[in-house]
N, C-alpha and C positions, 0 to 999 in steps of 0.2 A: 468554609466555602471558599476557595479561592478565584481571583479573576482569570480565568482563561484565554486565550487569544486563539481562534478558529482561523486558520487562513483557507483560502479558495482562491482558484485561479479567476478573474474575472475576464478575462478574454485569453483567447489562442496565440502560442507562440508559433510564428509566422519566420523566423529566421533561426539555420541550423545550430550556429553558434548557440545563441540564449538557451535553445531548447535543450541541447545535449549539458550545458548545465540545469536545467531544471529538472530534466530526468534524473541526473544524477544528485542531485540533492535529494529524490525521491529513494532511493536505491540505497542513500546514506542514513538517510531516515527511518528508513525501513530497519535497517541493521541497529540503530541504536532504540527502535522501541522493541524490538524482539531481546533484549538483554532481561534477564530474570534475576529474581532477588540474589540466588545464588551467585550469578557472574557480577552482581554491584557489591558484595559481599568479599568475593576475590579481589575485584578490583580496589575496594576500600575505598568507593564513593559512590557519592549521589549519580544520580542518569544525569546531568544539566550537568557537569564536572567531567564526564569521561573524556579521554582523548583523543585523538586518532588513532594514537600508536596503540594505545590501551584498546581501542574498538578495533582496532586489526589483529592484535595478538590472540582476539576473543574469536573471531570471526568465522561462521560455518561457509566453509568453503565447497561441501559438498554440492555434486551439480545438481542442480532442479530443486533439490532440498534445502539450503542455506540461502544465501546472498542472492541468489539470480530468483530463486521463489519467492521469495521475502520483499525481493525488489519489484519485482514482476508486479506483484498487486500492489505496492502502494501505487507504482508508476499507472497501472491501469485508473486505480482509482483518480489519481488527480487529473489525468488525462481527460475521464469524463467529467470532472468538475471543472476543469477549463476548458470544457466545449472545445476537445480537439476532435474533430471529424473524422480522423481514420479509425480511433476508435470510437466516438461515440454512436457513427451512423450505423459501425456494426451492430454495436449491439443493441440501438432501437430499433434497427431490424429484426434480431431474434428475439427483443422482446414482442414486439407486435407480430410473429409466427407461435408466440406461445399463449398468448390470449386477445381475443379480441379487444378487450380493455385497452391495449396498448396499440391499436391500430394506428388513429393518429398522433403518433407520439413523435416528436420533432428532435427533442435534446434530452436524454434521460438524466437521472441524476442517481449519485452514489453515495452512500453513506458506508462508512467503513464500521467494521465489526469484529468478527474473529475472537471466538472466545477469551482466547488466550488474554487478551486485552482485559476484560472485564475484571481481571483481577487488582486492576489498578482503580484505587480510591476515585469515586464518580465518573467512570469513564460510561459503564452500564446506565447512568443515568442520564448521561449527554446523549449518547444515542438513541435514548426514549424518546427525550427531549425535542431532541433535534425530530425523529420522526413525526409525531406530534401527538396529541392525544386520541384522536379519531384514527387514525392509521390503521390498516389490516394489513390481513401477510396470507398472499393468494398459496394456497396448497396445491397440491396436487388434486386431479381429478375436479368433478363438479361439485357445488355444493357449499354452504355457506364459509366467508373467510372468517381467519381467527383474529381476534385484538391483537394488535403488532406487540405493544409494552407487554402485557402479561406472559407471553408467551416465549418472546426474547430474553426477559427476567430470566425462565427456566432453563432455555438452551444456553444461557452464560454459564453455565454447572459445566459441560463439558459433556464429555463422554457418558458421564454418568448420569447423566439427565434425561438421555434415550426413554429409559423406560417410564419418565414421568410426562412424555411428549406424545400430545393426542397420534394415533397414527396416519393423518396424513401431512404432520410433519414433524414424524420423527427423526428426519435427519441435519432439520435444520440448525443443529448445534456445530454443523461443520462448514456453515457458512462463512466466507468471506468478507462478502459485500452484499447490501439489499441495495436493489436498482428499482426507480420507482419514475414516474412518469414527472411533468411540471407541477402538476397539485399535489404532488408529495401527496397521497391519500392511500394508492394499493403499491404494498410493497413484493417484490420478487428476490428470493433468495440464490444468489450465483456465488459460483467457486471459481474460484481463478487457480490455474497451473500453468506455468511456463513449460512444462510436459504434458502433453493431452494423456499419454499413458497412466499420468497418475490420476487424474480425473475418476472420481467417486460420486456417485450418483444415490439418489435413496430419495422416500416421502419428504416431501416439501422443498430439495433443492430443484430449482426449476432451470436453471441458467449455467451455461459452462463457457469463461472467456479463454481461450490458448492462441498460442500462436501457429501458423502455419508447418507444418511435418512434410516430412516425405511422401509419408503417408494419409494424408490427412490437408484436400486443400482448400485455400482461405474460402470463408466464404460462411453461408449461415445453412443450419442441417442441424437434424434431429437424430441424436447418436444416444445409444448408451440411457437413455431414459432423461437426457437435458437437451437444451433446444443450445446447440453450440453456437459461438461468436468466435470465428478461426480469423485470427488480424493475419493479414501476410507476411510473410518472409521472404528476402531482406527488405523488402520494399514497405516503407510509407513508415509508422509508427515503429513496428518492431524492428526494422532497418537500425533508428534511432535508437531504440532501447538498446540492442547487443552493442553498440558503440559505447554508449554511457556504460554499460555494465563490463566491458572491456576493459576499459580504462580506470572505473572504480577497482574494478577485482584485482586489477594488477598493482594500484596503489597500495591497495591494500596487502599483496603479496609481499613487496617490498617494505613498506611500514612493518609487518608484522612477521617480516623475516620468515614469511613461507614460501618450501619450493613449489614453483608456479607451475600449474596444474596442467597435464597436456591438452586438455579439452578448449582453454583460451584463444579467443580469437585476437589478432592482433589488432589495437583499434584503429581508426582513421588519423592521418595528421591532425587533425582537430582534440581527434579525443586523445592521443599522446601528448598534446600539448596541457590537458586538462588533468593527466595521468601526472605529468609534471610538477605540474601547480600543486594538486594534491598531496605532491610528495614531500614537498617544503613546508608544509608546517603537522610535524609527528606532534608535537606538544600542545596545538590548538585544542581547543575545548571542540567537540564534533558540533556543537551549536552553535558556535561561531562560525565553523565552515560553514553551516547550512544558512546562517544569514548570508556571508558572504557570496555564496551560490545565489540565494536571493537578487544581490544586488548585480550581480555579473549577471543573470538570467532578465535584468531590467525587470522587476519583480513590482513595477508598480502596475502591472497587472493582475498583481496579486489584491483579492480584498479581504480586509480584517474586520472581524466578529468579537468583540469582547462578552463573555459570559462568566458569569459565576457559580462556576462549576470545577471543580479539579478531576483530571482523568489521570493524576500521578498521587501519589500521596506527597505531605505538605512535608516542608525542610526539618520541622521539628521532630516526624516522626522517624528519621534516621539519624540514630546515634552512632557516629563514628568518632573512633580515634582522631584527636590531634593530629594534622598532618602537614605536612610543610609547605606553605603557597608555591604554586607553578607559577612563573610569567614566561609567558608565550609569545608571539610577534601576532598581529590581527591577523588573521588571513584576507587576501586581497587576490583575487583572477581576475586576469589581463580579458579584453574581446576576443575573441576565437575564431576574427574575421579575418 
């Protein structure tokens, strides 16, 4: 078991430039997280050694299915962990409407799941341990809740687990995030989509988080079997996310030499400066870019927690051929003031 560092934002970011860096970090982290075994084999390197150019070459740019969807999930998670009111207050309202157990909720908590990650060594153990031994999962309808650990372990198998799940939680394998209150005892399964039309409901899925659309007004409402927390767009968090996404996506198009898709919105002036700085470090490791973005976002706002768990396979499991060492400049991002 390795010593794993878990990062959580201790205070909300209240300045646009720093916030832009923080959300950009979430989007880039999501892309690195989504690399599978085949991707790393093709790149012939471990996850920790992937460079920005390599990540950009294989980035999934399909609208709402690739970079944007993955980045939105991570950004929502980190916004809730960081107590960002434009997200957490809307999610708290949806939870309160969903169950009387959450009526007095002030600050929701988020636990990252996604069965795709369960294949990483130790990740599932970390999820279950963070929830706690006595945690329960709130199912559909009335009745006794389910033990969190045993059923989430089954759900981690993905679609093939559906036949093994109890009727009232049959679709929890599609969970992106688990939400709870300050007590961290009762958990509700949530699905996160950057396009509300792609929402999927089912037994066990209780909450959906989506951005506002022309045919879906911001607010909280029950629709298609889910309590929806609909984030205002382009105001508040969604405006910030869209700007950061446009900046990162434009940089990925440049570094990966992709044709720029027509649906990308041009970043703001600060977003363009972020894009330009990302493009300066094609040979830098993605984890180093993340660290630099943390510094630029003044991440003394980040709380660090060390645990003896491994969320990815240890280095000695990766038997790659000897590779030439790449020397790259250390990334550094200027304030966007």
